[in-house]
C-alpha positions in Angstrom: 0.0 0.0 0.0 1.7 3.2 -1.2 2.0 6.6 0.4 -0.7 8.5 -1.5 -0.8 11.9 0.3 1.5 14.6 -0.9 1.7 17.3 1.9 4.3 20.0 2.3 6.6 18.3 -0.2 6.4 14.9 1.6 4.8 11.6 0.6 2.7 10.3 3.5 0.6 7.3 4.1 -3.0 8.2 4.7 -4.1 8.2 8.3 -7.9 7.9 7.7 -10.1 5.0 8.6 -11.1 4.2 5.0 -9.4 2.1 2.3 -9.5 3.2 -1.3 -9.7 0.3 -3.8 -8.7 1.2 -7.3 -10.3 -0.9 -10.1 -9.7 -1.8 -13.7 -13.3 -1.4 -15.1 -12.6 -3.5 -18.1 -12.1 -6.5 -15.8 -14.1 -5.4 -12.8 -11.1 -6.2 -10.7 -9.0 -4.2 -8.2 -5.4 -3.5 -8.9 -4.3 -1.1 -6.2 -5.1 -0.2 -2.6 -4.6 3.2 -0.9 -5.2 4.4 2.6 -7.4 7.5 2.6 -6.2 10.7 4.2 -7.6 11.8 7.6 -9.3 15.1 8.3 -6.2 16.1 10.3 -4.1 15.6 7.1 -6.4 17.9 5.3 -5.7 20.5 8.0 -1.9 19.8 7.5 -2.2 20.3 3.7 -4.1 23.6 4.1 -1.6 24.8 6.7 1.3 23.9 4.4 -0.3 25.8 1.5 -0.9 28.8 3.8 2.7 28.7 5.0 4.0 28.5 1.4 1.8 31.3 0.1 3.8 34.5 0.9 6.9 33.3 -0.8 5.1 31.8 -3.8 3.0 34.9 -4.4 6.1 37.0 -4.3 8.1 34.9 -6.7 8.3 36.4 -10.1 5.6 35.5 -12.6 8.3 34.5 -15.0 9.6 32.0 -12.5 6.2 30.6 -12.1 5.9 30.3 -15.8 9.2 28.2 -15.8 7.6 25.8 -13.3 4.5 25.4 -15.5 6.5 24.7 -18.5 8.3 22.1 -16.4 5.0 20.4 -15.6 4.2 20.3 -19.3 7.6 18.8 -20.2 7.4 16.2 -17.4 3.9 15.1 -18.4 5.2 14.6 -21.9 8.1 12.5 -20.6 5.7 10.3 -18.7 3.3 10.1 -21.7 3.2 6.3 -22.2 2.8 5.5 -18.5 0.0 8.0 -18.2 -1.8 6.7 -21.3 -1.6 3.2 -19.9 -3.0 4.3 -16.5 -5.9 6.2 -18.2 -6.7 3.0 -20.1 -6.4 0.8 -17.0 -8.2 2.9 -14.4 -10.7 4.8 -16.6 -11.2 2.2 -19.3 -10.5 4.8 -22.0 -9.5 3.5 -25.4 -6.0 4.5 -26.4 -7.0 7.2 -28.8 -9.0 8.9 -26.0 -6.2 8.6 -23.5 -3.8 10.2 -25.9 -6.1 13.2 -26.2 -6.2 13.5 -22.4 -2.4 13.7 -22.2 -2.2 16.2 -25.0 -4.9 18.4 -23.2 -2.9 18.4 -20.0 0.3 19.4 -21.7 -1.4 22.1 -23.7 -3.0 23.5 -20.5 0.3 23.9 -18.6 2.0 25.4 -21.7 -0.8 27.9 -22.2 -0.9 29.1 -18.6 2.9 29.4 -18.6 2.5 31.9 -21.5 -0.1 33.8 -19.5 2.2 33.9 -16.5 4.9 35.4 -18.7 2.3 38.1 -19.7 1.8 38.9 -16.0 5.5 39.4 -15.6 5.5 41.9 -18.5 2.5 43.9 -17.2 2.2 43.7 -13.3 -0.2 46.6 -13.2 -2.3 48.7 -15.5 -2.9 52.5 -15.4 -6.5 53.7 -15.3 -7.5 57.0 -16.9 -9.5 59.2 -14.5 -11.9 62.0 -15.4 -11.0 64.0 -12.3 -7.6 65.7 -12.4 -5.1 65.6 -9.5 -5.2 61.8 -9.1 -3.6 58.8 -10.6 -4.8 55.2 -10.4 -3.7 51.7 -11.4 -5.0 48.2 -10.9 -3.1 45.1 -9.7 -4.1 41.5 -10.2 -3.2 39.6 -7.0 -3.5 35.9 -6.3 -6.6 35.0 -4.3 -4.5 32.9 -1.9 -4.9 29.2 -0.8 -7.3 27.4 -3.1 -9.0 24.0 -2.7 -9.5 22.0 -5.9 -11.9 19.0 -6.1 -11.9 17.0 -9.3 -14.0 14.2 -10.7 -13.1 10.7 -12.1 -14.2 11.0 -15.7 -11.2 13.2 -16.9 -8.5 12.8 -14.3 -5.3 14.6 -15.0 -7.2 16.9 -17.4 -9.7 18.5 -15.1 -6.9 18.9 -12.5 -4.6 20.6 -15.1 -7.4 23.0 -15.9 -7.4 24.1 -12.2 -3.8 23.6 -11.1 -2.1 25.5 -14.0 -4.0 28.8 -13.7 -4.0 28.7 -9.9 -0.2 28.4 -9.8 0.2 30.9 -12.6 -1.8 33.4 -10.6 0.4 32.9 -7.5 -2.0 30.8 -5.5 -1.1 27.7 -3.5 -3.1 24.5 -3.9 -4.7 21.6 -2.1 -6.0 19.1 -4.6 -8.5 16.4 -3.8 -8.8 13.7 -6.6 -11.7 11.4 -7.0 -11.4 8.2 -5.0 -12.3 6.3 -8.2 -9.2 7.5 -10.0 -6.7 8.7 -7.4 -3.5 7.4 -9.0 -2.9 9.5 -12.0 -3.2 12.8 -10.1 -0.3 11.7 -7.9 1.8 12.4 -11.0 1.6 16.1 -10.2 3.2 15.5 -6.8 6.0 13.4 -8.5 6.6 16.2 -11.0 6.6 18.8 -8.2 9.4 16.8 -6.6 11.3 16.5 -9.9 11.1 20.3 -10.5 11.9 21.3 -7.0 8.6 23.1 -6.6 8.7 24.8 -3.1 7.1 22.7 -0.4 3.5 23.4 0.3 2.8 25.1 -3.1 1.0 21.9 -4.3 -0.6 19.4 -1.9 -2.6 16.3 -2.7 -5.0 14.6 -0.3 -6.8 11.4 -1.4 -10.0 10.2 0.2 -13.7 9.8 -0.2 -16.6 12.0 0.7 -15.4 12.8 4.2 -12.2 14.3 2.8 -14.0 16.3 0.1 -16.3 17.7 2.8 -13.4 18.5 5.1 -11.7 20.4 2.3 -14.7 22.3 1.0 -15.7 23.3 4.5 -12.2 24.3 5.6 -11.9 27.9 7.0 -8.3 28.2 5.7 -9.2 28.4 2.1 -9.6 31.6 0.1 -11.3 29.9 -2.9 -12.8 26.6 -3.9 -13.1 25.1 -7.4 -15.2 22.0 -7.8 -16.1 19.8 -10.8 -18.7 17.1 -10.2 -22.3 16.3 -9.6 -25.0 18.9 -8.9 -25.9 17.2 -5.6 -22.3 17.7 -4.2 -22.0 21.0 -6.0 -24.9 22.4 -3.9 -23.2 21.3 -0.7 -20.0 23.0 -1.9 -21.8 26.2 -2.7 -23.4 26.2 0.8 -19.9 25.8 2.4 -18.6 28.7 0.3 -21.6 30.8 1.4 -20.8 30.0 5.1 -17.3 31.4 4.6 -18.2 34.2 2.1 -15.6 33.0 -0.3 -15.6 32.7 -4.1 -16.4 29.3 -5.7 -16.2 28.0 -9.2 -18.6 25.1 -10.0 -18.6 23.0 -13.1 -21.6 20.7 -12.7 -23.9 18.5 -14.8 -25.5 18.8 -18.1 -28.2 17.5 -20.3 -27.1 19.0 -23.5 -28.8 19.2 -26.9 -27.5 18.6 -30.4 -29.7 20.3 -33.0 -29.7 18.8 -36.5 -31.3 20.8 -39.4 -32.6 19.3 -42.6 -29.9 20.8 -44.8 -27.1 18.8 -43.2 -24.9 16.0 -44.6 -26.5 13.0 -42.9 -23.4 10.9 -42.7 -21.3 13.7 -41.3 -24.1 14.5 -38.8 -24.0 10.9 -37.6 -20.3 11.1 -36.9 -20.7 14.2 -34.8 -23.7 12.9 -32.9 -22.0 9.6 -32.1 -18.9 11.4 -30.8 -21.0 13.7 -28.7 -22.6 10.8 -26.8 -20.1 7.9 -27.0 -16.8 9.6 -26.3 -15.6 8.4 -22.9 -18.6 6.1 -22.9 -20.8 9.1 -22.5 -19.3 9.9 -19.1 -19.1 13.6 -19.9 -20.9 16.6 -18.3 -21.0 17.9 -21.9 -22.5 14.8 -23.5 -25.0 15.9 -26.1 -27.6 13.4 -24.9 -30.7 15.1 -26.3 -31.0 14.8 -30.1 -33.3 17.3 -31.8 -33.7 16.5 -35.5 -35.9 18.2 -38.1 -38.9 16.2 -39.2 -38.1 15.8 -42.8 -34.8 14.0 -42.1 -35.6 12.3 -38.8 -36.4 8.8 -40.1 -33.3 8.7 -42.3 -31.0 10.1 -39.7 -32.3 7.7 -37.0 -31.8 4.7 -39.2 -28.2 5.7 -39.9 -27.7 6.3 -36.2 -29.1 2.8 -35.4 -26.6 1.2 -37.7 -23.8 3.3 -36.3 -24.6 2.4 -32.7 -24.9 -1.3 -33.5 -21.6 -1.4 -35.2 -19.6 0.5 -32.6 -16.9 -1.8 -31.2 -17.3 -2.0 -27.4 -14.7 -3.7 -25.3 -11.4 -3.8 -23.5 -9.4 -0.6 -24.4 -6.3 -2.6 -25.1 -8.1 -4.1 -28.1 -9.2 -2.2 -31.2 -12.4 -0.6 -29.9 -14.4 2.5 -30.3 -15.8 2.6 -26.7 -14.6 1.2 -23.4 -16.4 0.4 -20.2 -18.0 2.7 -17.7 -15.4 3.7 -15.1 -17.0 2.3 -12.0 -19.5 -0.4 -10.9 -21.6 2.4 -9.4 -21.9 4.1 -12.7 -22.7 0.8 -14.5 -25.5 0.2 -12.0 -26.8 3.7 -12.5 -27.0 3.4 -16.3 -28.5 -0.1 -15.9 -31.3 1.5 -13.8 -32.1 4.0 -16.6 -32.4 1.1 -19.0 -35.1 -0.4 -16.6 -36.8 3.0 -16.4 -36.9 3.3 -20.2 -38.6 -0.1 -20.3 -41.1 0.9 -17.7 -41.8 4.1 -19.5 -42.3 2.2 -22.8 -39.7 4.1 -24.7 -38.9 3.1 -28.3 -35.4 1.7 -28.2 -33.8 1.6 -31.6 -30.4 0.3 -30.5 -28.7 -0.9 -27.3 -30.5 -0.6 -24.0 -28.5 -3.4 -22.4 -25.9 -3.8 -19.7 -23.0 -6.0 -21.0 -21.1 -6.8 -17.9 -18.9 -9.7 -18.8 -16.5 -9.4 -17.1 -16.2 -5.6 -16.8 -18.6 -2.7 -16.6 -19.8 -2.4 -20.2 -23.0 -1.1 -21.6 -24.3 -0.9 -25.1 -24.5 2.5 -27.0 -28.2 3.2 -26.8 -30.6 5.2 -28.9 -34.2 6.0 -28.0 -36.6 7.6 -30.6 -39.4 10.1 -30.0 -38.8 10.4 -26.3 -41.5 12.5 -24.6 -40.4 15.5 -22.5 -42.0 13.8 -19.5 -39.5 11.0 -19.5 -36.9 10.9 -16.9 -34.4 9.9 -19.5 -35.1 13.2 -21.4 -34.5 15.5 -18.4 -32.1 13.7 -16.1 -28.3 13.4 -16.6 -27.5 9.7 -17.1 -23.7 10.0 -17.6 -23.5 7.1 -20.1 -23.8 6.4 -23.8 -27.6 6.9 -23.9 -29.1 9.2 -26.6 -32.7 10.4 -26.5 -34.3 12.0 -29.6 -37.2 14.3 -30.4 -38.4 15.8 -33.7 -38.9 19.5 -34.5 -40.5 21.3 -37.4 -39.1 24.9 -37.0 -36.1 26.7 -35.7 -38.2 28.3 -33.0 -39.5 24.9 -31.8 -35.9 23.5 -31.8 -34.7 26.4 -29.6 -37.6 26.0 -27.2 -36.9 22.3 -26.8 -33.2 22.8 -26.4 -33.5 25.6 -23.8 -36.2 23.7 -21.8 -33.7 22.3 -19.4 -32.5 23.1 -15.9 -29.0 22.6 -17.3 -27.1 24.9 -19.6 -23.6 23.7 -20.3 -23.1 23.1 -24.0 -24.9 22.5 -27.3 -24.1 21.5 -30.9 -25.7 22.9 -34.0 -25.5 21.0 -37.3 -26.6 22.9 -40.4 -25.2 23.9 -43.8 -26.7 27.3 -43.4 -24.0 29.0 -41.3 -26.0 32.2 -40.8 -28.8 30.2 -39.3 -26.4 28.1 -37.2 -24.8 31.3 -35.7 -28.3 32.7 -35.0 -29.3 29.5 -33.2 -26.0 29.4 -31.3 -26.6 32.9 -30.1 -30.1 32.0 -28.8 -29.0 28.8 -26.9 -28.9 29.2 -23.1 -25.5 27.5 -22.7 -21.9 28.3 -22.0 -20.3 26.7 -25.1 -21.7 25.9 -28.6 -20.1 23.9 -31.4 -21.2 24.4 -35.0 -20.7 21.5 -37.4 -18.0 20.0 -35.2 -17.0 17.3 -32.7 -16.7 18.6 -29.1 -13.2 20.1 -29.7 -12.2 21.9 -26.5 -9.3 24.3 -26.8 -7.4 25.7 -23.8 -7.7 29.3 -25.3 -11.5 29.2 -25.0 -13.8 29.3 -22.0 -15.4 26.4 -20.3 -18.5 26.5 -18.0 -22.2 26.7 -18.1 -25.4 28.6 -17.1 -28.4 27.6 -15.0 -27.8 24.3 -13.1 -24.6 23.6 -14.9 -22.6 25.8 -12.5 -21.0 29.2 -12.2 -17.7 30.7 -13.2 -15.5 29.8 -16.1 -12.3 27.7 -16.6 -9.7 27.8 -19.4 -8.6 30.8 -21.4 -7.8 34.1 -19.7 -11.1 33.6 -17.7 -9.5 30.5 -16.0 -6.6 32.7 -14.8 -8.8 35.5 -13.6 -10.8 33.0 -11.5 -7.7 32.8 -9.2 -7.0 36.5 -9.2 -8.2 39.4 -7.0 -8.4 42.9 -8.5 -6.7 45.5 -6.3 -7.1 49.2 -7.2 -4.5 51.8 -6.1 -5.5 55.5 -6.2 -3.0 58.3 -5.4 -3.5 62.0 -4.9 -1.0 64.1 -6.8 -1.5 67.2 -4.7 
C-alpha cells in the first residue's frame, strides 16, 4: 500500500479509517489499494499551503511560468505510462487517453505563457476623469485554493485548475476522486522533480469525508469544484458560510440540433462522438438529439446502424468505446435502461448492460422520447441518446432551452448564418457548429443555470484565481 498523500513536499501514508480500492473497469477487478487521508491531514495540507503562500505569491511570474513549462515537459516525458494508466483505471481506449495527455500538456503550456504576460504587465494604469489623481490596478493571487476534481477526466480537469492557480500565484490543495486517485499523484511526483517549493501543491486522497473537510475548511480563500449537482450544492453552501468565491462546473443534459440541410453521414459522426466519447461519461455529452422532421427517419436509421456497429470492449483491443469507469456508474446506467422499459420508450439500438466481465453497456438510442420521460430530463452519464423531432427553428430552440442545465450544445446545419443565429439563442456556455466537441485551452469552459457558475480555461480561467486591487494616489 503506497504513500498517496502529498503534503508540504512529503509523501505520507493516509491516516484515515477508509481504504481506497482502485479498479480496472474492463475486468471489474481491483489492482491497487490506498489508505485514505484523515481530516487532520487535510488540516496539515491547508496549513502547508498557507505557509508557502507568501513566498510563492512574491516569486516572479516569469519563474512561475518556468515551473508550469516544467510540468508540461514532465507530463510529456511520462506520456506512455500516463496513457496506460488512463486505459487501466478509466477504461479509455488509447485514442481517447492520448487526447487527455495532449490536453494536460497544452494547458500547462498555455498558462505558462499567460504567466509570462503577468510578468510583463504587473499593473495597469487607469484613466481618471478627475484631475489631481492617478490610479492603477493590480491582479493579486486569491490565496490558498482547494480543488476538487472528478473521475471522468482525471489529469485533465486537475490541469485546468492547477495550472491557472499556480500561474496566478495561488497555492493549492487538490482532492482527486477516490475512483481514479493514482494519475493525479503524477503532479506530486513532478513537483518533486522540478523542486517546486514545499507546500505550493498538496494532494489529499480520500472519499466524501475528505472532500467535505476540504470544501468546509476555513483556511481556504477559494474553492473550485467539478462534479455532480448534488455535491456542488453542498460545496456552494460551504462557500456561502465562509463568504468566499467558488467555481462550480456541474452537470449537463445538452442538446444537439440537426437541421434538414445537413450532410446526414457527417451528422452521424458528430452525434456519435457527442454521446459515446468516454462512454458518454461527460458533463458535456449531447444526450438530447433534436432532429428536423423531414430527415428524422433517415437520420435515426443511420444512427441505429452506427450504434450497433460501434466496437465496445477492453481498451487494449481495437475498440471505439470502453467500459464505464465504476460499478456504481454501471449500476446507474442499468437502472435507466429499466426506467426506459417501464416508460415504454422506443429503443432503436442498445438498451443493455453488457457486464462480462467488466462494466460495459451498449451504446443506446431511443426515438421520439417524450419530455415527461426521466431519460429526457435527467443526466445519465452514459452512452444513452434520446431523440425528439422538431419542425421549425423556434421549436428546436424551445426544446433545447427547456432544461435546468445549460452547459453546451451543438448545431448542425449547412446554413452557417442560421447556425450562428441559433447558437446565439441557446442558453448555454459553449456551442459547437458542425464539429465534434473540440475543447481548446484558449476558449472558456463553464455553463449557465444548473450547470454551474464561473469559467475555466482561457484568460477567464486565470482571472478566476486573481483578485483585483485598485490603487489611487492623490498628486496634490
